[in-house]
VOTIFI-206036 format. One record per residue (C-alpha): x, z, y; residue number from 1. Coordinates in pm, 1 decimal. Each point is the difference from the previous one (the first is absolute). Layout:
((X; Z; Y); NUM);
...
***
This chain:
((6632.7; 3314.8; 1616.2); 1);
((319.2; -195.2; 87.0); 2);
((341.3; 144.1; -83.5); 3);
((196.4; 165.0; 278.3); 4);
((264.7; -209.1; 170.1); 5);
((363.2; 77.8; -74.4); 6);
((65.4; 111.2; 357.9); 7);
((-315.7; 212.7; 22.9); 8);
((39.7; 355.9; 125.1); 9);
((-51.4; 265.5; -265.4); 10);
((-126.6; 344.4; 105.4); 11);
((186.9; 272.4; -187.1); 12);
((-113.0; 307.3; 196.0); 13);
((-223.2; 109.6; 281.6); 14);
((103.8; 240.7; 274.7); 15);
((-266.1; 123.0; 242.9); 16);
((95.1; -37.1; 365.1); 17);
((57.8; 324.3; 183.2); 18);
((-236.4; 28.8; 295.1); 19);
((154.9; 45.3; 341.5); 20);
((-138.6; 161.1; 311.2); 21);
((-197.0; -306.8; 99.4); 22);
((-333.0; -91.8; -168.4); 23);
((-26.7; -272.9; -260.9); 24);
((-55.1; -340.9; 161.3); 25);
((-313.0; -50.1; -208.1); 26);
((-143.7; 323.2; 137.1); 27);
((121.9; -21.9; 360.7); 28);
((-270.1; -72.6; 260.1); 29);
((253.2; -183.6; 220.1); 30);
((315.3; -182.7; -111.7); 31);
((280.7; -82.3; 245.0); 32);
((254.5; -248.3; -134.0); 33);
((332.0; -131.1; 126.2); 34);
((198.9; -310.2; -90.7); 35);
((290.8; -193.2; 143.8); 36);
((-108.6; 87.1; 351.4); 37);
((113.0; 356.5; -59.0); 38);
((354.6; -128.6; -27.8); 39);
((145.0; 241.4; -254.4); 40);
((-82.8; 292.8; -224.7); 41);
((144.1; 234.2; 262.6); 42);
((-257.6; -123.5; 250.6); 43);
((-295.5; 60.3; -229.0); 44);
((-55.5; 328.5; 184.4); 45);
((-176.7; -214.0; 262.1); 46);
((-266.0; -82.3; -257.5); 47);
((-21.2; 365.1; -111.5); 48);
((-59.0; 103.3; 360.0); 49);
((-284.6; -251.0; 25.1); 50);
((-150.0; 150.6; -311.8); 51);
((-14.8; 338.3; 175.8); 52);
((-150.1; -134.0; 323.8); 53);
((-353.8; 100.4; 83.4); 54);
((-210.5; -167.2; 266.3); 55);
((-319.2; 23.9; 202.9); 56);
((-188.3; -310.8; 118.6); 57);
((2.2; -114.7; 360.9); 58);
((-264.6; -182.9; 201.2); 59);
((41.7; -378.7; -6.8); 60);
((184.2; 15.5; -330.8); 61);
((341.3; 140.1; -74.1); 62);
((85.6; 358.4; -82.9); 63);
((189.3; 305.3; 121.5); 64);
((265.4; 87.4; -257.4); 65);
((107.2; 361.1; -59.5); 66);
((274.8; 177.8; -192.1); 67);
((-60.0; 336.8; -159.9); 68);
((209.7; 309.4; 67.4); 69);
((-31.4; 307.2; -216.4); 70);
((109.5; 361.7; -2.8); 71);
((-4.1; 219.5; -310.8); 72);
((-216.8; 294.6; 100.2); 73);
((-243.9; 254.0; -141.2); 74);
((-273.1; -143.5; 216.9); 75);
((-113.5; -62.6; 354.5); 76);
((127.6; 335.7; 134.1); 77);
((349.3; -46.6; -142.3); 78);
((271.9; -212.8; 162.5); 79);
((360.7; -117.6; -17.9); 80);
((261.1; 111.3; 247.8); 81);
((199.1; -286.7; 155.5); 82);
((276.7; -21.2; 256.7); 83);
((-64.2; -260.3; 265.5); 84);
((186.7; -131.0; 302.7); 85);
((377.7; -20.3; 8.4); 86);
((273.7; 262.7; 32.7); 87);
((208.2; -144.5; 285.3); 88);
((366.4; 95.3; 25.9); 89);
((149.6; 85.9; 338.1); 90);
((117.2; -318.0; 169.4); 91);
((-216.0; -221.8; -223.1); 92);
((-238.2; -245.3; 168.3); 93);
((-326.7; 187.3; 43.1); 94);
((154.5; 348.4; -1.1); 95);
((-100.6; 69.7; 360.2); 96);
((-359.6; -93.2; -86.0); 97);
((-20.9; 185.0; -332.8); 98);
((-296.8; 191.7; 140.4); 99);
((-192.4; -324.3; -58.4); 100);
((94.2; -103.3; -356.1); 101);
((189.4; 309.4; -113.2); 102);
((13.3; 131.0; -354.1); 103);
((-316.0; 194.8; -80.0); 104);
((-202.7; 137.8; -288.2); 105);
((-348.9; -125.3; -84.6); 106);
((-247.2; -12.4; -289.1); 107);
((-186.7; -285.6; -165.7); 108);
((-280.0; -40.1; -252.5); 109);
((-251.8; -265.0; -97.6); 110);
((-376.0; 17.8; 54.6); 111);
((-101.9; -175.3; -321.6); 112);
((37.5; 58.4; -372.5); 113);
((-17.0; -292.7; -242.4); 114);
((-361.9; 94.2; -78.1); 115);
((-88.5; -43.7; 369.9); 116);
((76.3; -373.4; -6.1); 117);
((-230.0; -291.8; -69.1); 118);
((20.5; -120.9; -366.0); 119);
((202.2; -313.0; 86.6); 120);
((260.9; 208.5; 184.4); 121);
((12.0; 252.6; -283.6); 122);
((73.3; -276.2; -250.5); 123);
((267.9; -151.9; 218.8); 124);
((187.6; 320.5; 84.1); 125);
((-33.7; 211.7; -313.3); 126);
((301.3; -165.0; -166.5); 127);
((232.1; 71.2; 293.7); 128);
((-95.6; 366.9; 43.9); 129);
((152.2; 290.2; -195.4); 130);
((-221.7; 123.5; -279.6); 131);
((17.8; 379.9; -8.5); 132);
((-27.0; 153.6; -345.0); 133);
((-301.5; 214.8; -77.6); 134);
((34.6; 347.2; 147.0); 135);
((260.4; -93.4; 261.8); 136);
((-92.7; 118.9; 349.9); 137);
((92.3; -301.4; 214.2); 138);
((-169.8; -335.6; 44.8); 139);
((72.3; -297.2; 227.8); 140);
((-181.5; 26.9; 333.9); 141);
((-5.1; -334.5; 179.9); 142);
((-27.2; -153.4; 341.0); 143);
((-0.8; -369.1; 93.8); 144);
((192.1; -174.8; 276.4); 145);
((6.5; -363.6; 106.3); 146);
((254.2; -219.2; -175.6); 147);
((44.8; -200.6; 320.5); 148);
((-49.5; 49.6; 370.2); 149);
((-346.5; -108.9; 111.4); 150);
((19.8; -369.0; 91.0); 151);
((-154.8; -192.8; 287.6); 152);
((-242.4; -167.9; -241.2); 153);
((-110.1; 327.2; -161.2); 154);
((-52.6; 158.0; 339.6); 155);
((-208.1; -291.8; 126.6); 156);
((-210.6; -14.4; -318.3); 157);
((-89.1; 369.7; 16.5); 158);
((-59.4; 23.5; 375.2); 159);
((-230.3; -303.4; -10.4); 160);
((-248.0; 227.9; -179.7); 161);
((-2.3; 272.5; 266.0); 162);
((-301.2; -118.1; 198.2); 163);
((-218.1; -68.0; -304.7); 164);
((84.2; 337.6; -156.0); 165);
((-105.9; 176.8; 319.5); 166);
((-336.9; -180.4; -7.6); 167);
((83.6; -262.7; 262.1); 168);
((-99.7; -319.7; -174.2); 169);
((117.9; -180.9; -311.3); 170);
((359.0; -27.0; -116.4); 171);
((154.8; -321.5; 135.8); 172);
((121.5; -283.2; -217.9); 173);
((352.0; 59.5; -124.2); 174);
((240.0; -143.4; 253.8); 175);
((325.4; 184.6; -55.0); 176);
((362.2; -103.7; 57.2); 177);
((170.7; -201.4; -271.8); 178);
((350.2; -116.1; -80.4); 179);
((328.5; 182.1; 45.1); 180);
((-104.1; 162.4; 330.0); 181);
((-291.5; 169.4; -177.8); 182);
((248.3; 180.0; -227.7); 183);
((181.9; 162.1; 288.3); 184);
((-53.9; 375.3; 39.1); 185);
((-275.1; 71.5; 251.4); 186);
((172.9; 131.3; 312.0); 187);
((-90.7; 34.7; 367.0); 188);
((-270.1; 252.1; -81.5); 189);
((-52.8; 360.8; 103.2); 190);
((-19.9; 310.0; -214.2); 191);
((-375.8; -3.1; 66.4); 192);
((-18.2; -362.6; -122.5); 193);
((164.4; 102.7; -327.4); 194);
((-248.6; 284.6; -43.7); 195);
((-290.4; -234.5; 83.1); 196);
((125.1; -238.4; -269.5); 197);
((-12.5; 280.9; -257.1); 198);
((-350.4; 97.2; 114.2); 199);
((-139.0; -356.2; -14.1); 200);
((165.5; -79.0; -333.5); 201);
((-128.1; 326.1; -150.6); 202);
((-353.4; -73.2; 122.8); 203);
((11.8; -350.8; -148.5); 204);
((129.8; 126.6; -335.8); 205);
((-259.1; 278.8; -16.4); 206);
((-275.3; -250.0; 75.6); 207);
((113.0; -277.6; -232.9); 208);
((230.7; 144.1; -270.1); 209);
((-41.1; 380.0; -24.2); 210);
((41.0; -11.5; -380.4); 211);
((363.6; -112.1; 40.0); 212);
((112.1; 294.6; 211.6); 213);
((156.4; 310.3; -156.4); 214);
((-199.6; 323.4; 25.3); 215);
((184.1; 330.2; 50.2); 216);
((-142.4; 242.0; -257.2); 217);
((-211.7; -266.4; -166.0); 218);
((-276.4; 173.8; -194.9); 219);
((-342.2; -73.1; -145.9); 220);
((-158.0; 14.6; 344.9); 221);
((173.8; -254.5; 229.9); 222);
((-111.6; 190.6; 310.4); 223);
((205.5; 303.5; -102.0); 224);
((327.5; -191.5; 8.8); 225);
((190.0; -138.8; 295.1); 226);
((-22.1; -378.5; 0.9); 227);
((312.8; -176.7; 116.6); 228);
((51.0; -164.3; 337.4); 229);
((279.1; -192.8; 172.6); 230);
((220.9; 176.5; 254.6); 231);
((354.4; 12.0; 129.8); 232);
((239.6; 179.9; -236.3); 233);
((118.6; 345.8; 98.8); 234);
((366.0; 26.4; 96.3); 235);
((95.4; 181.2; -321.5); 236);
((-194.8; -255.6; -210.5); 237);
((173.2; -285.9; 179.0); 238);
((352.4; 141.6; -19.4); 239);
((-23.7; 123.6; -361.8); 240);
((-116.3; -346.7; -105.7); 241);
((256.4; -179.0; 221.4); 242);
((282.2; 202.5; -157.2); 243);
((-109.4; -111.5; -348.1); 244);
((-242.1; 276.6; -105.4); 245);
((-17.1; 56.7; -372.8); 246);
((215.5; -307.8; -70.0); 247);
((327.5; 168.1; 107.1); 248);
((188.1; 319.1; -83.1); 249);
((-5.4; 312.5; 216.4); 250);
((348.9; -78.6; 127.0); 251);
((-88.8; -360.6; 84.6); 252);
((-318.6; 118.2; 170.3); 253);
((207.4; 182.3; 262.0); 254);
((230.0; -292.3; 79.4); 255);
((21.8; -165.5; 341.4); 256);
((-156.2; -311.4; -153.3); 257);
((-175.6; -68.0; -329.2); 258);
((218.2; -128.7; -288.7); 259);
((68.0; -374.3; 26.2); 260);
((112.3; -83.5; -352.5); 261);
((168.6; -332.2; -72.5); 262);
((-8.4; -125.1; -358.8); 263);
((339.8; 0.3; -163.6); 264);
((167.0; 208.7; 269.1); 265);
((58.0; 365.2; 82.4); 266);
((-15.2; -84.1; 369.8); 267);
((-312.4; 0.3; 211.5); 268);
((-106.2; -329.5; 147.8); 269);
((6.3; -80.6; 373.8); 270);
((-291.5; 141.9; 198.9); 271);
((-82.7; -352.6; 117.9); 272);
((-136.4; -75.4; -349.4); 273);
((-258.9; 277.0; 42.3); 274);
((-73.3; 16.4; 371.2); 275);
((-66.4; -220.1; 303.7); 276);
((216.2; 122.7; 287.5); 277);
((240.0; -120.1; 270.6); 278);
((313.1; -128.7; -175.8); 279);
((155.3; -186.2; 291.6); 280);
((247.3; 281.2; 66.2); 281);
((118.8; -28.5; -359.2); 282);
((102.9; -358.9; 53.6); 283);
((-265.0; -165.4; -212.1); 284);
((-153.7; -187.0; 289.2); 285);
((-351.4; 86.6; -115.8); 286);
((-225.0; 41.1; 302.5); 287);
((-226.9; 304.6; 15.1); 288);
((-359.4; -103.7; -65.6); 289);
((-310.3; 115.8; -185.3); 290);
((-35.5; -153.7; -347.7); 291);
((-297.7; -33.5; -237.5); 292);
((-51.7; 299.0; -227.5); 293);
((164.2; 4.7; -342.1); 294);
((293.3; -229.6; 81.9); 295);
((259.8; 259.3; -99.8); 296);
((46.0; 216.1; -309.4); 297);
((-227.6; 300.6; -54.1); 298);
((112.6; 361.6; -14.7); 299);
((9.0; 169.5; -346.0); 300);
((-371.3; 82.9; 26.0); 301);
((-92.1; -364.5; 62.8); 302);
((-66.6; 30.4; 376.2); 303);
((116.4; -278.7; 231.1); 304);
((137.5; 30.5; 354.0); 305);
((2.8; 378.6; 25.2); 306);
((325.4; -46.1; 191.1); 307);
((9.0; -249.0; 287.6); 308);
((-241.7; -287.1; 72.4); 309);
((-292.8; 175.4; 171.0); 310);
((33.0; 372.9; 63.2); 311);
((-296.8; 189.9; -145.0); 312);
((-243.8; 254.7; 139.4); 313);
((-100.6; 306.2; -202.9); 314);
((-292.2; 239.7; 17.6); 315);
((152.4; 296.6; 184.7); 316);
((86.9; 39.1; 361.3); 317);
((367.2; 63.8; 79.7); 318);
((157.7; 344.9; -43.9); 319);
((357.3; 104.3; 75.9); 320);
((224.5; 116.3; -285.7); 321);
((142.8; 349.9; 35.8); 322);
((185.9; 214.9; -254.2); 323);
((-101.7; -219.6; -293.3); 324);
((-368.5; -20.8; 86.8); 325);
((-233.6; -185.6; 232.6); 326);
((-141.2; 185.6; 300.1); 327);
((-372.0; 32.9; 54.1); 328);
((-15.3; -163.6; 343.5); 329);
((-117.7; -362.3; -8.7); 330);
((139.5; -277.0; 217.4); 331);
((-51.4; -376.0; -31.4); 332);
((-33.7; -174.6; -336.7); 333);
((259.5; -36.8; -278.0); 334);
((152.7; -336.4; -86.5); 335);
((206.9; -33.0; -318.7); 336);
((254.7; -234.4; -153.4); 337);
((147.9; -177.8; 301.8); 338);
((-69.1; -360.5; 102.5); 339);
((159.9; -344.7; -4.5); 340);
((187.5; 66.3; 326.6); 341);
((188.7; 299.0; -148.8); 342);
((358.6; -18.6; -116.9); 343);
((104.3; 108.9; -349.9); 344);
((150.2; 330.9; 112.6); 345);
((-329.0; 123.5; 148.2); 346);
((-210.6; -77.6; -308.7); 347);
((-70.8; 267.4; -259.9); 348);
((-308.5; 112.8; -193.1); 349);
((-32.6; 327.0; 193.7); 350);
((3.8; -174.6; 338.4); 351);
((-288.9; 88.4; 232.6); 352);
((-76.7; -86.6; 360.9); 353);
((-247.1; 137.8; 251.7); 354);
((-212.0; -261.2; 177.9); 355);
((-254.3; 65.2; 276.3); 356);
((-371.1; -50.1; -60.8); 357);
((-54.0; -150.3; 345.2); 358);
((191.1; -225.1; 237.3); 359);
((61.9; 98.2; 361.2); 360);
((-306.6; -198.4; 113.5); 361);
((-226.2; 194.5; -236.2); 362);
((-34.7; -275.7; -258.6); 363);
((57.6; 67.0; -367.8); 364);
((373.2; -33.8; -78.2); 365);
((85.6; -313.9; -200.2); 366);
((325.5; -177.7; -79.0); 367);
((135.0; -291.7; -201.1); 368);
((205.3; 209.9; -242.5); 369);
((-253.9; 247.8; -142.2); 370);
((-252.3; -53.9; -278.0); 371);
((-130.6; 210.1; -287.0); 372);
((-80.1; 20.8; -368.1); 373);
((-297.0; 186.7; -141.6); 374);
((-63.1; 267.5; -260.7); 375);
((-308.9; 115.8; -186.7); 376);
((-126.3; 345.2; 90.2); 377);
((-290.2; 221.5; -104.1); 378);
((-131.8; 351.3; 42.7); 379);
((263.9; 251.5; -104.1); 380);
((-259.1; 259.0; -99.9); 381);
((-320.5; -169.9; -117.5); 382);
((-264.8; 225.7; -153.3); 383);
((90.9; -118.3; -351.1); 384);
((353.7; 137.7; 43.0); 385);
((-104.0; 345.8; 121.6); 386);
((34.6; 168.2; -345.2); 387);
((345.9; -155.0; -56.2); 388);
((119.3; 88.7; 350.4); 389);
((-136.9; 354.9; -22.3); 390);
((164.8; 58.5; -339.5); 391);
((336.8; -118.1; 136.4); 392);
((-40.6; 203.7; 318.1); 393);
((-71.4; 314.3; -201.5); 394);
((328.7; -48.3; -188.5); 395);
((195.0; -33.6; 324.5); 396);
((185.5; 310.4; 110.7); 397);
((-43.4; 189.1; -326.8); 398);
((301.0; 182.2; -142.1); 399);
((-146.5; -34.1; -349.9); 400);
((60.5; -373.8; 21.1); 401);
((374.8; 59.3; 44.1); 402);
((81.6; 232.1; -288.4); 403);
((-114.2; 69.7; -352.5); 404);
((74.6; 370.8; 56.1); 405);
((-329.0; 63.8; 178.8); 406);
((-352.5; -125.3; -52.0); 407);
((-286.3; -46.1; 243.7); 408);
((-113.0; 360.0; -31.6); 409);
((345.5; 126.4; 103.0); 410);
((52.1; -250.8; 281.3); 411);
((50.6; 197.3; 327.0); 412);
((-155.1; -282.4; 205.2); 413);
((-315.9; 17.4; -210.6); 414);
((-2.8; 378.6; 13.0); 415);
((23.5; -19.0; 378.6); 416);
((-300.6; -234.7; 0.3); 417);
((-194.9; 273.6; -180.3); 418);
((112.0; 268.6; 246.6); 419);
((-106.7; -218.2; 292.8); 420);
((-341.2; -59.7; -155.1); 421);
((-49.7; 376.7; -53.5); 422);
((110.8; 99.0; 351.9); 423);
((-285.2; 97.5; 231.7); 424);
((200.5; 17.1; 323.2); 425);
((-19.2; -348.9; 160.2); 426);
((324.1; 45.7; 195.3); 427);
((189.3; 114.0; -308.7); 428);
((-153.7; -284.8; -199.4); 429);
((121.3; -254.1; 256.3); 430);
((353.1; 146.2; 3.3); 431);
((23.2; 2.9; -379.7); 432);
((-132.0; -356.6; -16.4); 433);
((270.6; -111.7; 243.9); 434);
((266.9; 172.8; -209.3); 435);
((-136.7; -159.0; -317.3); 436);
((1.1; -349.2; 149.6); 437);
((362.1; 42.5; 111.0); 438);
((88.3; 126.0; -348.1); 439);
((-168.6; -300.8; -160.4); 440);
((185.1; -239.9; 232.2); 441);
((331.1; 158.6; -97.1); 442);
((-90.2; -15.4; -369.3); 443);
((-91.6; -369.3; 37.9); 444);
((335.8; -67.5; 164.4); 445);
((180.8; 183.4; -280.7); 446);
((-202.4; -198.8; -255.0); 447);
((112.0; -330.1; 151.0); 448);
((363.1; 112.9; -2.7); 449);
((-31.6; 113.2; -362.9); 450);
((-152.3; -332.0; -98.0); 451);
((291.2; -187.7; 153.0); 452);
((249.4; 236.1; -169.6); 453);
((-173.7; -47.0; -336.7); 454);
((23.4; -377.5; 34.5); 455);
((370.3; 20.0; 84.4); 456);
((52.8; 231.3; -300.6); 457);
((-161.2; -247.0; -242.1); 458);
((207.0; -287.4; 134.9); 459);
((328.9; 194.3; -8.7); 460);
((-73.5; 129.9; -352.3); 461);
((-54.5; -358.3; -117.0); 462);
((341.5; -91.3; 142.0); 463);
((159.1; 299.4; -175.7); 464);
((-159.2; -113.9; -328.2); 465);
((141.6; -348.4; 57.6); 466);
((342.1; 156.6; 60.8); 467);
((-28.7; 195.9; -326.3); 468);
((-67.6; -322.8; -185.7); 469);
((300.9; -169.3; 161.9); 470);
((221.8; 297.4; -90.2); 471);
((-119.1; -24.5; -360.2); 472);
((77.7; -371.9; -17.4); 473);
((351.7; 67.8; 126.8); 474);
((42.6; 283.8; -253.2); 475);
((-113.1; -225.9; -283.2); 476);
((251.7; -267.7; 100.3); 477);
((281.4; 254.7; 36.8); 478);
((-69.9; 137.2; -350.9); 479);
((16.5; -350.7; -145.4); 480);
((327.2; -67.0; 178.1); 481);
((143.6; 330.6; -126.0); 482);
((-103.6; -83.2; -354.8); 483);
((182.8; -331.6; 30.9); 484);
((310.8; 175.5; 130.4); 485);
((-12.5; 253.1; -287.5); 486);
((-43.2; -279.3; -252.0); 487);
((303.1; -173.5; 151.5); 488);
((193.6; 333.5; -16.6); 489);
((58.0; -16.2; 373.1); 490);
((1.2; 374.5; 58.7); 491);
((95.1; -18.2; 370.1); 492);
((-290.9; -230.9; 86.0); 493);
((-233.9; 200.9; -220.7); 494);
((99.5; 313.1; 190.5); 495);
((-73.1; -167.0; 333.0); 496);
((-342.8; -105.6; -123.2); 497);
((-65.6; 354.0; -126.0); 498);
((69.0; 136.3; 350.2); 499);
((-228.9; -260.7; 156.0); 500);
((-272.7; 87.2; -253.5); 501);
((26.4; 368.8; 89.3); 502);
((-30.6; -79.1; 370.5); 503);
((-289.4; -235.6; -67.2); 504);
((-182.2; 261.7; -206.3); 505);
((50.1; 253.9; 277.3); 506);
((-143.7; -243.1; 255.3); 507);
((-300.8; -74.3; -223.2); 508);
((-66.3; 371.8; -55.0); 509);
((20.4; 58.3; 375.3); 510);
((-249.2; -278.3; 72.7); 511);
((-231.2; 135.7; -271.2); 512);
((17.1; 347.4; 158.0); 513);
((-98.3; -150.3; 336.8); 514);
((-290.3; -182.2; -166.7); 515);
((-127.5; 324.0; -157.4); 516);
((38.2; 181.7; 333.3); 517);
((-221.0; -273.5; 146.9); 518);
((-260.1; 76.3; -268.5); 519);
((-10.7; 362.2; 112.7); 520);
((-32.1; -114.0; 361.9); 521);
((-280.1; -237.1; -98.9); 522);
((-213.7; 289.7; -124.6); 523);
((-8.0; 141.9; 353.9); 524);
((-242.8; -278.7; 84.2); 525);
((-348.9; -20.1; -143.1); 526);
((-68.5; -259.5; -264.5); 527);
((-232.0; -179.3; 245.8); 528);
((285.8; -37.6; 251.9); 529);
((240.5; -122.1; -271.2); 530);
((-251.1; -255.8; -130.1); 531);
((-83.9; -131.2; 347.8); 532);
((363.4; -37.5; 101.1); 533);
((84.2; -161.8; -332.8); 534);
((-259.1; -269.0; 76.5); 535);
((160.1; -67.8; 336.8); 536);
((354.5; -2.3; -139.4); 537);
((-106.0; -226.4; -287.0); 538);
((-136.8; -254.6; 245.0); 539);
((318.7; 19.5; 205.5); 540);
((228.8; -45.6; -300.8); 541);
((-200.2; -290.9; -138.1); 542);
((102.3; -204.0; 305.1); 543);
((360.6; -3.6; -128.2); 544);
((9.7; -253.6; -284.5); 545);
((351.9; 93.7; -112.1); 546);
((14.6; 379.7; -9.4); 547);
((-364.3; 86.1; 62.6); 548);
((-130.9; -49.2; -355.4); 549);
((265.4; 229.2; -144.5); 550);
((-55.1; 267.6; 266.7); 551);
((-376.9; -6.7; -54.2); 552);
((68.3; 89.3; -366.2); 553);
((227.0; 284.8; 113.8); 554);
((-253.7; 126.9; 254.2); 555);
((-280.9; -14.3; -257.5); 556);
((203.8; 207.5; -244.0); 557);
((98.8; 245.7; 274.5); 558);
((-366.2; 63.7; 85.3); 559);
((-66.8; 65.7; -370.3); 560);
((298.1; 236.4; -18.4); 561);
((-124.6; 189.3; 308.7); 562);
((-334.8; 47.2; -175.2); 563);
((177.0; 129.1; -313.2); 564);
((216.2; 236.3; 207.3); 565);
((-309.7; 127.4; 182.6); 566);
((-148.0; 107.3; -334.2); 567);
((314.0; 125.5; -177.5); 568);
((198.1; 132.6; 300.9); 569);
((316.5; -139.1; -156.9); 570);
((158.4; -319.4; -128.7); 571);
((226.2; -69.5; -295.9); 572);
((292.4; -208.1; 131.8); 573);
((58.4; -183.3; -326.8); 574);
((-369.1; -85.9; -37.2); 575);
((-18.1; -121.5; 360.3); 576);
((314.5; -209.4; -44.3); 577);
((-134.5; -153.0; -320.0); 578);
((-320.7; -106.9; 175.9); 579);
((190.0; -139.2; 298.3); 580);
((224.7; -212.5; -220.2); 581);
((-289.3; -108.5; -221.5); 582);
((-187.1; -130.9; 304.5); 583);
((301.2; -227.2; 60.9); 584);
((-1.6; -129.9; -352.7); 585);
((326.2; 180.2; -81.1); 586);
***
């Protein structure tokens, strides 16, 4: 064996690499790589977004690309409350029409769990989804929405199959648009055309690639679950995703527009980098015209052109907004996001318009500014989900779920169920049942309010714990400075530091007292509520790379302390303080 060269590398130690969230390249089924074309390390997020894309095949080649949206929920019957629309101020553009896009409350959930997806989709998305610890109540529930607006080429490719799928001959040879024009959003189509596209595409997928579609409540028997199909997104699905979904904070989610972060700056970038709209009034000289999809930057969730370019149809018919809610009366159809003829001041993520279904001559209404993107739907309540849905429904409206002080046997709502069952008078039975349903609705409303309050408590307690740590750091520095002053026999300065130390200690003790008061408050909520809200807060805090990691530690310790207080009915301030400071490494 030849001797080693003088400049040969000598291995002195081995350090195993710490695995990240992504799978090992040697084990990954699909590898997406980026080189000089990415431009910079800051732009590598483009490649990461590609890694989280999922797609379904299209006729004549190509694919329909989707982005996933998730909500942390107990299951299919649970949901997340979201605020949609925009709170117009008096005198602001749009104020007089706030009954169209006004601020309103809605609820969103996904139809699929990770287990409902095809294996290839599971492998691709598992790394980007939160991984709840064993015993935690919440899991990510997903829905899927198109990454781009449906293009002219995609529309032509799908609709070319319509006749053959209905039994009227063979599918024609692929002769679909090509070039830049084929990448334009498909416009000049009616709401019925958009629905027909979803129907034809679903039929083609179910005939040719059913194994690729997600199945709501996927079980051992495929017929028991709800196999996926392509449809228009609902308005709440569209707007939640357009605002940034799980990729932004709660505060950012309620903004007029989604965050438009610029690397190396605290300022948001110009809307023109994210949206196609009429900029002539702004002096740019750019004429208003429809552009191919994906020419601008995506929103934080990876969706392109949710603002401007082609306006987009959604599933529901139009309803007016009144007193923070949508009315039940239907009008025309809802169009979201604005179009390329809009000016900047009329574009926002909550924007909605009402368009007629028919023109004055009776033809289906079409225009050159409106297109659509698609979502993947499924049965909300397939037979395989009945046990899960029934179990969740039984928990709804039960006082026992709100407090540890009573159990199921003592729950008045459950006792009333027993009285109703034992009543022989049909009229009395009906009256009691009505009272019980109203009681359960009120309990459910209280439960939602308590859940929100518990989440706010965990977050505020984490901030108090962070404050305690900062107070302690300041105290430590003041003590060192006083020791230096004493050593230098500077009695006047030492006295000043002594006063500052006393004030600092008082402030720390006050913050600690608030923290312990929060522990007592935390025991008013059941452990299940605390654990569920901790999951949601943890996800929220993890989005903040600077302060989030520290606050997650604080929140984790607070939840532990609440559990200790629940058992012991008291807390030792010194012991609590010691644990808080130890968690900071001090």
